[in-house]
DSSP file (Angstrom, degrees, kcal/mol; ACC not computed):
  #  RESIDUE AA STRUCTURE BP1 BP2  ACC     N-H-->O    O-->H-N    N-H-->O    O-->H-N    TCO  KAPPA ALPHA  PHI   PSI    X-CA   Y-CA   Z-CA
    1    1 A M              0   0    0      0, 0.0     2,-0.3     0, 0.0     9,-0.1   0.000 360.0 360.0 360.0 -13.7   -4.1    1.6  -17.3
    2    2 A W        -     0   0    0      1,-0.1     7,-0.1     7,-0.1     0, 0.0  -0.978 360.0-161.5-143.3 156.2   -2.7    4.8  -18.6
    3    3 A N  S    S-     0   0    0     -2,-0.3    -1,-0.1     2,-0.1     0, 0.0   0.809  80.3  -3.5-104.8 -42.3    0.3    5.7  -20.8
    4    4 A E  S    S+     0   0    0      1,-0.2    -2,-0.1     4,-0.1     0, 0.0   0.782 120.3  44.3-122.9 -56.8    1.0    9.4  -20.3
    5    5 A D    >   -     0   0    0      1,-0.1     3,-1.7     3,-0.1    -1,-0.2  -0.852  54.3-165.7-105.4 106.9   -1.3   11.4  -18.1
    6    6 A P  T 3  S+     0   0    0      0, 0.0     3,-0.2     0, 0.0    -1,-0.1   0.643  86.4  67.3 -67.3 -12.3   -2.2    9.7  -14.8
    7    7 A R  T 3  S+     0   0    0      1,-0.2     2,-1.1    26,-0.0    -2,-0.0   0.678  87.1  70.6 -79.2 -15.7   -5.0   12.2  -14.2
    8    8 A Q  S <  S+     0   0    0     -3,-1.7     2,-0.2     0, 0.0    -1,-0.2  -0.577  79.1 124.5 -98.0  70.1   -6.9   10.8  -17.2
    9    9 A I        -     0   0    0     -2,-1.1    -7,-0.1    -3,-0.2     2,-0.0  -0.697  65.0 -86.3-122.9 172.8   -7.8    7.5  -15.6
   10   10 A F        -     0   0    0     -2,-0.2     2,-0.5     1,-0.1    -1,-0.1  -0.317  46.4-105.3 -72.2 161.2  -10.9    5.5  -14.8
   11   11 A S        +     0   0    0      1,-0.1     3,-0.1    -2,-0.0    -1,-0.1  -0.793  34.1 177.0 -90.8 131.4  -12.9    6.2  -11.7
   12   12 A F    >   +     0   0    0     -2,-0.5     3,-1.8    22,-0.1    28,-0.2  -0.113  30.1 136.3-121.6  34.1  -12.4    3.5   -9.0
   13   13 A G  T 3  S+     0   0    0      1,-0.3    27,-0.3    25,-0.1    -1,-0.1   0.702  76.5  40.4 -58.6 -24.2  -14.6    5.1   -6.3
   14   14 A K  T 3  S+     0   0    0     -3,-0.1    -1,-0.3    25,-0.1     2,-0.2   0.343  82.2 129.4-107.1   5.6  -16.3    1.8   -5.3
   15   15 A L    <   +     0   0    0     -3,-1.8    25,-0.2    22,-0.3     3,-0.1  -0.421  24.8 169.9 -64.8 129.0  -13.3   -0.4   -5.5
   16   16 A E        +     0   0    0      1,-0.3    26,-2.8    25,-0.2    27,-2.4   0.682  58.8  40.0-112.8 -27.1  -12.9   -2.5   -2.3
   17   17 A I  E     -a   43   0A   0     25,-0.2     2,-0.4    24,-0.2    -1,-0.3  -0.990  51.0-177.8-132.9 131.2  -10.1   -5.1   -3.1
   18   18 A V  E     +a   44   0A   0     25,-2.5    27,-2.8    -2,-0.4     2,-0.5  -0.991   8.3 177.8-124.2 121.6   -6.9   -4.8   -5.0
   19   19 A D  E     -a   45   0A   0     -2,-0.4     2,-0.5    25,-0.2    27,-0.2  -0.953   3.1-176.4-128.0 109.2   -4.8   -8.0   -5.3
   20   20 A V  E     +a   46   0A   0     25,-3.1    27,-3.2    -2,-0.5     2,-0.4  -0.924   8.6 177.1-110.2 124.7   -1.6   -7.7   -7.3
   21   21 A S  E     -a   47   0A   0     -2,-0.5    27,-0.2    25,-0.2    28,-0.1  -0.989  56.0 -14.9-137.3 130.4    0.3  -10.9   -7.8
   22   22 A E  S    S+     0   0    0     25,-2.2     2,-0.7    -2,-0.4    27,-0.2   0.849  74.5 146.3  54.0  46.1    3.5  -11.8   -9.8
   23   23 A C    >   +     0   0    0     24,-0.4    27,-1.8     1,-0.1     3,-1.1  -0.792  16.7 173.0-109.4  84.5    3.7   -8.6  -11.8
   24   24 A Q  T 3  S+     0   0    0     -2,-0.7    -1,-0.1    25,-0.3    25,-0.1   0.765  75.6  53.3 -68.4 -25.6    7.5   -8.1  -12.1
   25   25 A S  T 3  S+     0   0    0     -3,-0.1     2,-0.6    26,-0.0    -1,-0.2   0.570  83.6 102.2 -87.0  -7.6    7.2   -5.2  -14.6
   26   26 A L    <   +     0   0    0     -3,-1.1     3,-0.1     1,-0.2    -3,-0.1  -0.666  42.5 175.8 -79.5 119.6    4.8   -3.2  -12.4
   27   27 A L        +     0   0    0     -2,-0.6    25,-2.7     1,-0.2    26,-1.9   0.777  67.7  19.9 -94.0 -31.2    6.8   -0.4  -10.6
   28   28 A N  E     -d   53   0B   0     23,-0.2    -1,-0.2    24,-0.2    26,-0.2  -0.962  54.7-156.1-136.9 151.8    3.9    1.3   -8.8
   29   29 A V  E    S+     0   0B   0     25,-1.3     2,-0.3    24,-0.6    26,-0.2   0.842  80.0  16.1 -93.8 -42.9    0.4    0.2   -7.9
   30   30 A F  E     -d   55   0B   0     24,-2.6    26,-2.8    23,-0.2    -1,-0.3  -0.934  67.1-129.3-130.0 151.8   -1.3    3.6   -7.6
   31   31 A S  E  >  -d   56   0B   0     -2,-0.3     4,-1.2    24,-0.2     3,-0.3  -0.654  35.3-113.7 -86.0 158.2   -0.7    7.1   -8.7
   32   32 A L  H  > S+     0   0    0     24,-1.1     4,-0.6    -2,-0.3     3,-0.4   0.901 117.3  53.4 -60.3 -41.3   -1.0    9.7   -6.0
   33   33 A S  H >4 S+     0   0    0      1,-0.2     3,-0.6     2,-0.2     4,-0.3   0.825 103.8  56.9 -66.0 -29.8   -4.1   11.3   -7.7
   34   34 A L  H >4 S+     0   0    0     -3,-0.3     3,-1.9     1,-0.2    -1,-0.2   0.828  92.7  69.5 -69.0 -30.6   -5.8    7.9   -7.9
   35   35 A C  H >< S+     0   0    0     -4,-1.2     3,-1.6    -3,-0.4    -1,-0.2   0.818  88.9  63.5 -57.5 -31.3   -5.5    7.5   -4.1
   36   36 A H  T << S+     0   0    0     -4,-0.6    -1,-0.3    -3,-0.6     3,-0.3   0.758 103.1  50.2 -62.4 -23.4   -8.1   10.3   -3.7
   37   37 A D  T <  S+     0   0    0     -3,-1.9   -22,-0.3    -4,-0.3     3,-0.3   0.271  90.9  80.8 -99.5   9.2  -10.6    8.0   -5.4
   38   38 A L    X   +     0   0    0     -3,-1.6     3,-1.4    29,-0.2    32,-0.3  -0.146  45.1 130.3-110.8  38.7   -9.9    4.9   -3.2
   39   39 A G  T 3  S+     0   0    0     -3,-0.3    31,-0.2     1,-0.3    -1,-0.2   0.667  75.7  48.0 -66.2 -17.6  -12.1    5.8   -0.2
   40   40 A H  T 3  S+     0   0    0    -27,-0.3    -1,-0.3    -3,-0.3     2,-0.3   0.390  77.1 128.9-103.3   2.4  -13.8    2.4   -0.2
   41   41 A L    <   +     0   0    0     -3,-1.4    29,-0.3     1,-0.2   -25,-0.2  -0.421  23.1 165.5 -63.4 121.9  -10.6    0.3   -0.5
   42   42 A K        +     0   0    0    -26,-2.8    30,-3.0     1,-0.3    31,-2.1   0.753  60.1  35.2-105.9 -36.2  -10.7   -2.3    2.2
   43   43 A I  E     -ab  17  73A   0    -27,-2.4   -25,-2.5    28,-0.2     2,-0.5  -0.982  54.3-179.9-131.3 127.3   -8.0   -4.9    1.2
   44   44 A L  E     +ab  18  74A   0     29,-2.1    31,-2.8    -2,-0.4     2,-0.4  -0.976  10.0 174.1-125.7 116.6   -4.7   -4.3   -0.5
   45   45 A R  E     -ab  19  75A   0    -27,-2.8   -25,-3.1    -2,-0.5     2,-0.5  -0.987   7.2-179.2-124.4 127.4   -2.6   -7.4   -1.2
   46   46 A I  E     -ab  20  76A   0     29,-2.5    31,-2.6    -2,-0.4     2,-0.4  -0.983  10.3-175.5-128.7 120.2    0.7   -7.2   -3.2
   47   47 A W  E     -ab  21  77A   0    -27,-3.2   -25,-2.2    -2,-0.5   -24,-0.4  -0.958  57.1 -27.5-122.8 129.1    2.5  -10.5   -3.8
   48   48 A F  S    S+     0   0    0     29,-2.7     2,-0.3    -2,-0.4    31,-0.2   0.808  91.0 140.1  41.1  56.4    5.8  -11.3   -5.4
   49   49 A S        -     0   0    0     28,-0.3    32,-0.5   -27,-0.2   -25,-0.3  -0.785  65.2-113.9-124.3 167.2    5.9   -8.3   -7.7
   50   50 A G        +     0   0    0    -27,-1.8   -26,-0.1    -2,-0.3    29,-0.1   0.207  59.1 150.2 -86.2  15.1    8.5   -5.8   -8.9
   51   51 A V        +     0   0    0      1,-0.2   -24,-0.2   -28,-0.1    30,-0.2  -0.229  24.0 179.2 -56.4 129.0    6.8   -2.9   -7.2
   52   52 A K  S    S+     0   0    0    -25,-2.7    31,-3.3     1,-0.4    32,-1.6   0.752  76.1  11.9 -98.0 -34.9    9.3   -0.2   -6.1
   53   53 A E  E     -de  28  84B   0    -26,-1.9   -24,-0.6    30,-0.2    -1,-0.4  -0.994  61.4-148.0-141.8 137.8    6.7    2.2   -4.6
   54   54 A I  E    S+     0   0B   0     30,-1.0   -24,-2.6    -2,-0.3   -25,-1.3   0.924  95.2  33.1 -73.2 -43.2    3.1    1.4   -3.8
   55   55 A V  E    S-d   30   0B   0     30,-3.1     2,-0.3   -26,-0.2    -1,-0.2  -0.966  86.4-139.1-114.8 125.2    2.0    5.0   -4.5
   56   56 A A  E     -d   31   0B   0    -26,-2.8   -24,-1.1    -2,-0.5     2,-0.2  -0.603  17.2-120.4 -84.6 140.4    4.0    6.9   -7.2
   57   57 A M        -     0   0    0     -2,-0.3     2,-0.3   -26,-0.1    -1,-0.1  -0.557  26.2-148.2 -75.4 141.7    4.9   10.6   -6.7
   58   58 A E    >   -     0   0    0     -2,-0.2     3,-2.2     1,-0.1    -1,-0.0  -0.837  31.1 -86.7-110.8 151.7    3.5   13.0   -9.3
   59   59 A E  T 3  S+     0   0    0     -2,-0.3     3,-0.1     1,-0.3    -1,-0.1  -0.301 113.4  11.0 -56.9 130.4    5.2   16.1  -10.4
   60   60 A G  T 3  S+     0   0    0      1,-0.3    -1,-0.3     2,-0.0     2,-0.3   0.463  89.9 145.9  81.5   1.5    4.3   19.1   -8.2
   61   61 A S    <   +     0   0    0     -3,-2.2    -1,-0.3     1,-0.1    -4,-0.0  -0.544  22.1 172.3 -78.0 136.1    2.7   16.9   -5.5
   62   62 A M        +     0   0    0     -2,-0.3    -1,-0.1    -3,-0.1    -3,-0.0   0.155  26.9 143.6-122.7  14.1    3.2   18.1   -1.9
   63   63 A K        +     0   0    0      1,-0.1     3,-0.1    27,-0.0    25,-0.1  -0.292  22.5 176.4 -62.1 135.3    0.8   15.6   -0.2
   64   64 A N        +     0   0    0      1,-0.2    27,-1.9    26,-0.1     2,-0.4   0.419  63.7  57.5-120.3  -0.2    2.0   14.5    3.2
   65   65 A C  E     -f   91   0C   0     25,-0.3     2,-0.6    27,-0.0    27,-0.2  -0.976  57.7-169.5-133.0 122.0   -0.9   12.3    4.2
   66   66 A I  E     -f   92   0C   0     25,-3.1    27,-3.1    -2,-0.4     2,-0.5  -0.947  18.2-163.0-107.8 123.4   -2.2    9.3    2.2
   67   67 A S  E     +f   93   0C   0     -2,-0.6    27,-0.2    25,-0.2   -29,-0.2  -0.916  28.6 173.6-119.7 131.0   -5.5    8.1    3.6
   68   68 A F    >   -     0   0    0     25,-2.8     3,-1.3    -2,-0.5    28,-0.4  -0.785  14.9-178.2-123.9  84.3   -7.3    4.8    3.1
   69   69 A P  T 3  S+     0   0    0      0, 0.0    27,-0.1     0, 0.0   -30,-0.1   0.680  78.5  39.3 -65.5 -20.0  -10.2    5.3    5.5
   70   70 A Q  T 3  S+     0   0    0    -29,-0.3     2,-0.2   -32,-0.3    24,-0.1   0.448  81.5 127.2-106.5  -1.9  -11.8    1.9    5.0
   71   71 A M    <   +     0   0    0     -3,-1.3    25,-0.3     1,-0.2   -29,-0.2  -0.370  20.8 164.5 -65.5 127.0   -8.7   -0.3    4.7
   72   72 A T        +     0   0    0    -30,-3.0    27,-2.6     1,-0.3    26,-2.5   0.573  64.0  40.8-112.7 -19.6   -8.8   -3.3    7.0
   73   73 A E  E     +bc  43  99A   0    -31,-2.1   -29,-2.1    25,-0.2     2,-0.4  -0.995  51.6 178.7-138.3 132.8   -6.0   -5.4    5.5
   74   74 A L  E     -bc  44 100A   0     25,-2.5    27,-2.5    -2,-0.4     2,-0.5  -0.974  11.1-178.4-129.8 116.3   -2.6   -4.6    4.0
   75   75 A T  E     +bc  45 101A   0    -31,-2.8   -29,-2.5    -2,-0.4     2,-0.5  -0.973   7.0 175.4-120.7 124.2   -0.5   -7.6    2.8
   76   76 A L  E     +bc  46 102A   0     25,-3.2    27,-2.1    -2,-0.5     2,-0.4  -0.948  13.0 168.7-129.7 107.9    3.0   -7.1    1.4
   77   77 A I  E     -bc  47 103A   0    -31,-2.6   -29,-2.7    -2,-0.5   -28,-0.3  -0.979  58.9  -6.7-130.9 129.1    4.7  -10.4    0.5
   78   78 A G  S    S+     0   0    0     25,-2.9     2,-1.1    -2,-0.4    27,-0.2   0.838  72.8 153.2  65.2  37.6    7.9  -11.1   -1.4
   79   79 A L    >   +     0   0    0     24,-0.4     3,-1.1     1,-0.2    28,-0.3  -0.655   7.7 165.7 -99.7  77.8    8.5   -7.5   -2.6
   80   80 A T  T 3  S+     0   0    0     -2,-1.1    -1,-0.2     1,-0.2    26,-0.1   0.697  74.3  48.4 -70.1 -20.0   12.2   -7.5   -3.0
   81   81 A N  T 3  S+     0   0    0    -32,-0.5    -1,-0.2   -30,-0.2     2,-0.2   0.498  78.9 125.4 -95.8  -5.4   12.3   -4.3   -5.0
   82   82 A L    <   +     0   0    0     -3,-1.1   -30,-0.2   -33,-0.2   -29,-0.2  -0.356  25.0 167.3 -64.1 124.5   10.1   -2.2   -2.6
   83   83 A K        -     0   0    0    -31,-3.3     2,-0.3     1,-0.4   -30,-0.2   0.769  62.7 -17.5-102.4 -40.2   11.8    1.0   -1.6
   84   84 A S  B     -e   53   0B   0    -32,-1.6   -30,-1.0     1,-0.1    -1,-0.4  -0.988  49.9-118.7-161.3 162.0    8.9    2.9    0.0
   85   85 A F  S    S-     0   0    0      1,-0.4   -30,-3.1    -2,-0.3   -31,-0.3   0.925 110.4  -2.9 -68.8 -45.2    5.2    3.1    0.3
   86   86 A Y  S    S-     0   0    0      2,-0.2    -1,-0.4   -32,-0.2   -30,-0.1  -0.979  71.8-134.1-146.2 134.5    5.4    6.6   -1.2
   87   87 A P  S    S+     0   0    0      0, 0.0     2,-0.1     0, 0.0   -31,-0.1   0.721  82.9  70.1 -70.9 -20.3    8.8    8.3   -2.1
   88   88 A G  S    S-     0   0    0      1,-0.1     2,-0.3   -25,-0.1    -2,-0.2  -0.398 103.5 -77.9 -89.1 170.5    7.9   11.7   -0.5
   89   89 A K  S    S+     0   0    0     -2,-0.1     2,-0.3   -24,-0.0    -1,-0.1  -0.520  75.3 138.6 -66.3 130.0    7.6   12.6    3.2
   90   90 A H        -     0   0    0     -2,-0.3     2,-0.4    -4,-0.1   -25,-0.3  -0.980  48.7-127.2-162.3 167.4    4.2   11.3    4.2
   91   91 A T  E     -f   65   0C   0    -27,-1.9   -25,-3.1    -2,-0.3     2,-0.6  -0.957  22.4-138.4-121.7 149.8    2.0    9.6    6.8
   92   92 A L  E     -f   66   0C   0     -2,-0.4     2,-0.7   -27,-0.2   -25,-0.2  -0.945  15.7-160.6-109.5 118.6   -0.2    6.7    5.9
   93   93 A D  E     +f   67   0C   0    -27,-3.1   -25,-2.8    -2,-0.6    -2,-0.0  -0.887  27.9 150.7-107.4 110.3   -3.7    6.9    7.6
   94   94 A C    >   +     0   0    0     -2,-0.7     3,-1.8   -27,-0.2   -27,-0.1  -0.672  12.4 174.9-133.7  76.7   -5.6    3.6    7.8
   95   95 A P  T 3  S+     0   0    0      0, 0.0    -1,-0.1     0, 0.0   -25,-0.1   0.705  78.8  46.3 -63.8 -21.4   -7.8    4.0   10.9
   96   96 A L  T 3  S+     0   0    0    -28,-0.4     2,-0.1   -25,-0.3   -26,-0.0   0.331  77.1 138.9-102.0   7.6   -9.6    0.7   10.5
   97   97 A L    <   +     0   0    0     -3,-1.8   -25,-0.2     1,-0.2   -24,-0.2  -0.329  12.2 157.9 -59.5 122.7   -6.5   -1.5    9.7
   98   98 A K        +     0   0    0    -26,-2.5     2,-0.5     1,-0.3   -25,-0.2   0.655  60.4  48.0-113.9 -31.4   -6.8   -4.8   11.5
   99   99 A I  E     +c   73   0A   0    -27,-2.6   -25,-2.5     2,-0.0     2,-0.5  -0.964  53.3 173.7-123.7 123.6   -4.5   -7.1    9.5
  100  100 A L  E     -c   74   0A   0     -2,-0.5     2,-0.5   -27,-0.2   -25,-0.2  -0.964   7.6-178.7-126.5 112.2   -0.9   -6.3    8.5
  101  101 A K  E     +c   75   0A   0    -27,-2.5   -25,-3.2    -2,-0.5     2,-0.4  -0.958   6.3 169.3-115.2 121.5    1.0   -9.1    6.8
  102  102 A V  E     +c   76   0A   0     -2,-0.5     2,-0.3    25,-0.4   -25,-0.2  -0.998   6.1 160.3-133.6 128.1    4.5   -8.4    5.8
  103  103 A Y  E     +c   77   0A   0    -27,-2.1   -25,-2.9    -2,-0.4   -24,-0.4  -0.971  51.4   4.7-154.2 134.2    6.9  -11.2    4.7
  104  104 A R  S    S+     0   0    0     -2,-0.3     2,-0.3   -27,-0.2    -1,-0.1   0.915  88.3 102.3  63.7  53.3   10.2  -11.4    2.8
  105  105 A F    >   -     0   0    0    -27,-0.2     3,-0.7   -28,-0.1    -1,-0.2  -0.931  62.8-137.3-156.6 148.0   11.3   -7.9    2.0
  106  106 A E  G >  S+     0   0    0     -2,-0.3     3,-0.7     1,-0.2   -26,-0.1   0.609  87.9  78.9 -77.6 -13.8   13.9   -5.8    3.6
  107  107 A A  G >   +     0   0    0    -28,-0.3     3,-2.6     1,-0.2    -1,-0.2   0.350  54.0 107.4 -84.9   8.0   12.0   -2.5    3.8
  108  108 A F  G X   +     0   0    0     -3,-0.7     3,-1.8     1,-0.3    -1,-0.2   0.798  68.1  70.8 -57.7 -26.9    9.8   -3.3    6.8
  109  109 A R  G <  S+     0   0    0     -3,-0.7    -1,-0.3     1,-0.3    -2,-0.1   0.614  80.5  76.4 -65.3  -9.5   11.9   -0.8    8.8
  110  110 A M  G <  S+     0   0    0     -3,-2.6     2,-0.4     2,-0.0    -1,-0.3   0.624  82.5  81.9 -76.6 -11.0   10.3    2.0    6.8
  111  111 A F    <   +     0   0    0     -3,-1.8     2,-0.4    -4,-0.2     0, 0.0  -0.751  54.4 178.8 -95.5 139.6    7.1    1.6    8.8
  112  112 A S        -     0   0    0     -2,-0.4     2,-0.6     0, 0.0    -2,-0.0  -0.990  20.8-138.4-133.5 147.6    6.6    3.2   12.2
  113  113 A F        +     0   0    0     -2,-0.4    -2,-0.0     1,-0.1     5,-0.0  -0.907  28.0 164.6-112.3 116.4    3.4    2.9   14.3
  114  114 A N        +     0   0    0     -2,-0.6     2,-0.5     3,-0.0    -1,-0.1   0.520  46.2 105.4-104.1  -9.1    2.2    6.0   16.1
  115  115 A H    >   -     0   0    0      1,-0.2     3,-1.7     2,-0.1    -2,-0.0  -0.616  63.1-148.2 -77.8 123.7   -1.3    4.8   16.8
  116  116 A L  T 3  S+     0   0    0     -2,-0.5    -1,-0.2     1,-0.3    -3,-0.0   0.718  93.4  62.2 -66.0 -21.0   -1.6    3.9   20.5
  117  117 A G  T 3  S+     0   0    0      2,-0.0     2,-0.3    -3,-0.0    -1,-0.3   0.503  74.3 115.6 -83.8  -3.4   -4.2    1.2   19.8
  118  118 A F    <   -     0   0    0     -3,-1.7     2,-0.4     1,-0.0   -20,-0.0  -0.519  43.9-176.6 -71.1 127.2   -1.8   -0.9   17.6
  119  119 A Q        -     0   0    0     -2,-0.3     3,-0.1     0, 0.0    -2,-0.0  -0.984  20.9-133.6-126.0 136.0   -1.1   -4.2   19.2
  120  120 A Q        -     0   0    0     -2,-0.4     7,-0.0     1,-0.1     0, 0.0  -0.614  36.1-100.0 -82.6 147.6    1.3   -6.9   18.0
  121  121 A P        -     0   0    0      0, 0.0    -1,-0.1     0, 0.0     6,-0.1  -0.250  23.2-126.2 -62.4 155.0    0.0  -10.5   18.0
  122  122 A D  S    S+     0   0    0      1,-0.1     2,-0.4    -3,-0.1    -2,-0.0   0.778  93.3  48.8 -72.0 -27.5    1.0  -12.8   20.8
  123  123 A H  S >> S-     0   0    0      1,-0.1     3,-1.2     0, 0.0     4,-0.8  -0.924  75.9-135.2-121.3 140.0    2.4  -15.4   18.4
  124  124 A E  H >> S+     0   0    0     -2,-0.4     4,-2.0     1,-0.3     3,-0.7   0.823 103.9  67.8 -59.8 -31.5    4.7  -15.0   15.5
  125  125 A D  H 3> S+     0   0    0      1,-0.3     4,-2.1     2,-0.2     5,-0.4   0.843  95.4  55.6 -58.0 -33.3    2.4  -17.4   13.5
  126  126 A E  H <4 S+     0   0    0     -3,-1.2    -1,-0.3     2,-0.2    -2,-0.2   0.819 107.1  50.1 -70.0 -29.3   -0.2  -14.7   13.5
  127  127 A I  H << S+     0   0    0     -4,-0.8   -25,-0.4    -3,-0.7    -2,-0.2   0.945 121.8  30.3 -71.4 -48.7    2.2  -12.2   12.0
  128  128 A H  H >< S-     0   0    0     -4,-2.0     3,-1.3   -27,-0.1    -2,-0.2   0.626  89.1-145.5 -90.6 -14.1    3.3  -14.3    9.1
  129  129 A D  T 3<  -     0   0    0     -4,-2.1    -3,-0.1    -5,-0.3    -4,-0.1   0.830  66.9 -63.0  52.3  34.1    0.1  -16.3    8.7
  130  130 A H  T 3         0   0    0     -5,-0.4    -1,-0.3     1,-0.1    -5,-0.1   0.781 360.0 360.0  65.7  33.1    2.2  -19.4    7.7
  131  131 A Y    <         0   0    0     -3,-1.3    -1,-0.1     0, 0.0    -2,-0.1   0.446 360.0 360.0 -85.5 360.0    3.7  -17.9    4.6
């Protein structure tokens, strides 16, 4: 959506769903500066794409908390190139997250859950949702 300066982008303030599928040339989904404008994002799904980082680091950025206050679903499937959510030291704040689907990528160990209310499903089928 941009070629050179990621700060000169469109406004996505009302965006609620991002669904990225089979984009092998896509290395990042969002720039760090765009994340500030995604306060209404509810669903993020990334399927079988070449994504290396979901949020790209920008020069001079010192951000340590990435927040998606309305996100209820995060789906990451078949992301064999994924190295990290964000390459810098950070926390991911998604207080309304209800659904986390992760399948077929080695990087799942990069997540840790510090929220005491997080509960794992009783059945493995609920985790993988039959993928």
